[in-house]
C-alpha positions as CSV (number, residue, x, y, z in Angstrom):
1,M,4.1,11.9,-14.4
2,S,6.7,8.9,-14.7
3,Y,8.2,7.2,-11.3
4,E,11.9,9.2,-12.2
5,T,10.2,11.9,-12.2
6,A,8.7,11.4,-8.9
7,L,11.6,9.8,-7.5
8,R,13.7,12.9,-9.1
9,A,11.5,15.3,-6.3
10,L,12.1,13.3,-3.6
11,A,15.6,12.8,-4.2
12,D,15.7,15.7,-1.8
13,P,16.0,16.5,1.5
14,T,13.7,19.5,2.2
15,R,11.7,18.4,-0.6
16,R,10.3,15.7,0.8
17,A,9.8,17.5,4.2
18,I,7.2,19.7,2.0
19,V,5.8,16.0,0.7
20,E,5.6,15.0,4.7
21,M,4.6,18.1,5.4
22,L,1.5,18.7,3.1
23,R,0.5,15.3,3.9
24,D,-1.7,16.6,7.4
25,A,-3.3,19.5,6.2
26,P,-2.8,22.7,2.9
27,Q,-0.2,24.8,3.8
28,P,1.1,28.3,2.4
29,V,4.3,28.6,1.1
30,G,4.7,31.5,4.2
31,V,4.3,29.0,6.3
32,L,5.7,25.8,5.0
33,A,8.7,28.6,4.5
34,D,8.7,29.3,8.5
35,R,9.7,25.7,9.6
36,F,13.0,25.3,7.0
37,P,16.3,27.4,7.1
38,I,16.2,28.6,3.2
39,S,14.2,31.9,1.6
40,R,10.2,32.0,1.3
41,P,11.9,32.4,-3.0
42,A,13.9,28.3,-2.2
43,V,10.9,26.8,-0.5
44,S,8.8,28.1,-3.9
45,Q,11.4,26.7,-6.1
46,H,11.2,24.0,-3.9
47,L,7.4,23.8,-4.5
48,R,7.5,24.1,-7.6
49,V,9.2,20.9,-8.5
50,L,7.4,19.5,-7.0
51,T,4.4,20.8,-9.0
52,D,6.1,19.7,-11.9
53,A,6.8,16.2,-10.9
54,G,2.6,16.3,-10.0
55,L,3.8,15.8,-7.1
56,V,1.9,18.7,-5.6
57,E,-1.0,21.4,-6.7
58,A,-1.7,24.9,-5.7
59,E,-4.7,27.0,-5.5
60,A,-5.7,30.7,-5.4
61,R,-6.7,31.9,-2.3
62,G,-6.8,35.4,-2.5
63,T,-3.4,36.8,-2.5
64,R,-1.9,33.4,-0.8
65,R,-1.1,30.4,-3.5
66,V,-2.0,26.8,-0.9
67,Y,-0.6,23.8,-1.7
68,R,-2.1,20.9,-1.1
69,L,-0.6,16.9,-2.2
70,S,-1.4,15.8,-5.5
71,P,-4.6,12.6,-4.7
72,D,-2.4,11.1,-8.1
73,G,-0.2,13.0,-7.4
74,L,2.3,9.2,-6.7
75,G,0.9,6.6,-8.6
76,G,3.3,6.1,-11.4
77,L,5.7,5.7,-8.0
78,R,3.4,3.5,-6.0
79,E,3.2,0.9,-9.0
80,Y,6.4,1.1,-9.8
81,L,7.6,-0.2,-6.5
82,N,4.2,-2.8,-5.9
83,T,6.3,-4.6,-9.5
84,L,9.5,-3.9,-6.8
85,W,8.0,-5.1,-4.3
86,D,6.4,-8.1,-6.0
87,D,8.8,-9.1,-8.2
88,A,11.2,-10.0,-5.1
89,L,8.2,-12.3,-3.2
90,A,8.1,-14.4,-7.0
91,A,12.0,-14.6,-6.4
92,Y,11.8,-15.8,-2.6
93,A,8.5,-17.5,-4.1
94,A,11.0,-19.8,-6.2
95,E,13.3,-20.1,-4.1
96,A,12.2,-21.4,-1.3
97,R,10.6,-23.6,-3.9
98,R,13.5,-24.4,-5.2
99,L,15.3,-25.0,-1.3
100,A,12.4,-27.6,-1.0
101,D,12.8,-29.2,-3.8
102,T,16.6,-29.9,-2.8
103,P,17.1,-32.5,-1.6
104,Q,19.0,-32.0,2.2
105,R,22.4,-33.5,2.6
106,R,22.5,-34.8,6.0
107,S,26.0,-33.8,7.7
108,P,29.0,-35.5,8.4
109,F,27.9,-35.2,12.3
110,D,24.8,-37.4,12.8
């Protein structure tokens, strides 16, 4: 999935909280729903958005569906953020070089 899809999915605080909960261990929807002041169907809808974004996977275990983070789900978002970080560092380095090459003005108080 694209980083835009991941960003849209993670824009909602409930979905971010679900991702945080799934960091520790896979969990069924009922356990997740018990931790929110919203209905189980609402949590299921959030899980659907996360699944469609490729961030979460579901596995059938008997009559339950257990959700876990997708191993590659954040890959596109991570690559995008790394690009932003690399660009910011390059701009900082270029500015530092420019300042180092600029003659320093002397203060009239020197």
